[in-house]
N, C-alpha and C positions, 0 to 999 in steps of 0.2 A: 594867073596873076603872078608876077615876079615877087618873091619874098624870100626872107631868110629867117632862120630861127636860131637862137642861142640860149644855152642854159648853163648855169654854174650852181653847184651845191656845196655846202660846207656845214659842219657841225659847230655850233656856237655853244659855249659853256654857260648857258642860262636857260631857265624854263621857257617854254613856248609862249606863255602869256606875256612875259617880259619882252621877248624879242618881237613878237607881233605888235605890241604897244609902241615899240620904237618906230616901226614902219608906219603905223597908223597915225602917229602924232606929227603932222606936217608943220606945225608951228615951231617945234623945237627939235626933237630927236631925229626925225627923218632928215631934216636939213643938215644936222650935224654929221651924218654918216655919208653924205654925198661927196664923192672924191673930187677934190679940186686938182687941177684947173679945168677938168672936163665939164663939171657943172658950175657955171659961172654965176647963176642966180636962180633962186626959186621963190616965187611969190604965191602966197595963198590968196586966191580970188574969192573963194566961198568955203564956208565950213572950216575945216582944219583938222578934224579927227575922223578918220575912216570914211565910210560911204557918204557920198554927197559932196565930198571935198572936191574943189576944182583948183588946180594949180597951173601956173605958167612956169615952164622950165626953160632956161637958156643954157645951151651947151656950146662948147668949143672943142672939137676933137680934130687934132692935127690941122688946125687952121680953118676947118669947115664949121661954120656957125649954124646953129639950128635953134628954133624956138618951138616948143610944144605946148599945147593947151590940153592938159590931162584931166580927165574926169575919173574919180576914184569910186570903185564899187567893191563890195565884199561878198563874193559868191558863196563863201563859207566863212562867216564872221569868226574871228579868232584863229583862223587857219589860212585862208586865202584872201589876199587883197590884190586888186588889179588897178592899174592906171592905163587909161586909153585915150589916145588922140585919134578919133575916127577919121578926121580929115587927112591927117598925115599917114594913117594906116599903121599905127604903132600900138601894140598892146604888151604891157609888161605885167607879169604876175609874180607876186611874192608869196611863196608857200612855206609855212612853218609847221613842221611835224615834230612831235615829241620823240626823244630818244633817251636811253639811259633812265628808264622809269620816270620820264618827265623832268629830269634834272638838267637836260640839255635839249637843244633844238637842232633839227636838220633844216637848214634854210636853203630854198631853191629860188633863184632869180631866173626868170625865163622871159624872153622877148621874141615876139613875132612881128616883123615889120615889112612893109611893102618897099620894094626897090624901084628905082627908075627903070624905064624901058630900055631895051637895046644894050649896047656895049657898056654904058655907064652902070646899068643895073647888074650886069655880069661882074663888073669890077667890084661893085658894092657887096655882092654876094661872096666874093673871094676875101675881101679885106675886112668888112664890118664885123663878122663874127669873132675874129681874132682880137680886134680892138675892144669889142664889147665884153669878151671874157676877161680881158685885162682890167677893164673898168669895174666889172662885177666882182672880181677877186679883190680889188682894192676896197670896194664898198663893204664886202664881207669882213675884210680885215678891220675896217673902221667900226663895224658893228661889234666885233669882239673887243676892240680897245674901248669902245664906248661903254659896254657892259662892265668891263674890268675897272674902268675909271671911277665908277660910282656916280657919274654925272647924271645918269638917268633917274636916280633917286630924287634929284632936285626937280626934274621935269614932272614928276607924278605926285608931288606934295600938294 
């Protein structure tokens, strides 16, 4: 099967439970940290917090539009959250590990995705990881800004 994988990690100056809660809250904070204009719309179809949540995500990357129907699972609640669109062959994992005695978090975003067959798939494997890393770095920047802004305090009251 043709596929690519991409990972980006960053230390965020917030405890793991806070950072994990941002990713797990699809009604408010997760939507707030999605980099625009790549993520044009996210709709919660079912649930909204952690495992069992179903979302529809609309993306526009370099003029290529895509829609994903993601189902959220928590293989390790409080540490690992996954979004998967089985039909599209996309699995994104958010892993949050404690660093600095639990005062900060190492966050890793990892995606494994199926590519098209043939030449198109070869080109996807060359281009997509670079673009995905750029998007993930922007998302992690937004997580840091979101934590620093104090906005998340309003989300969890």
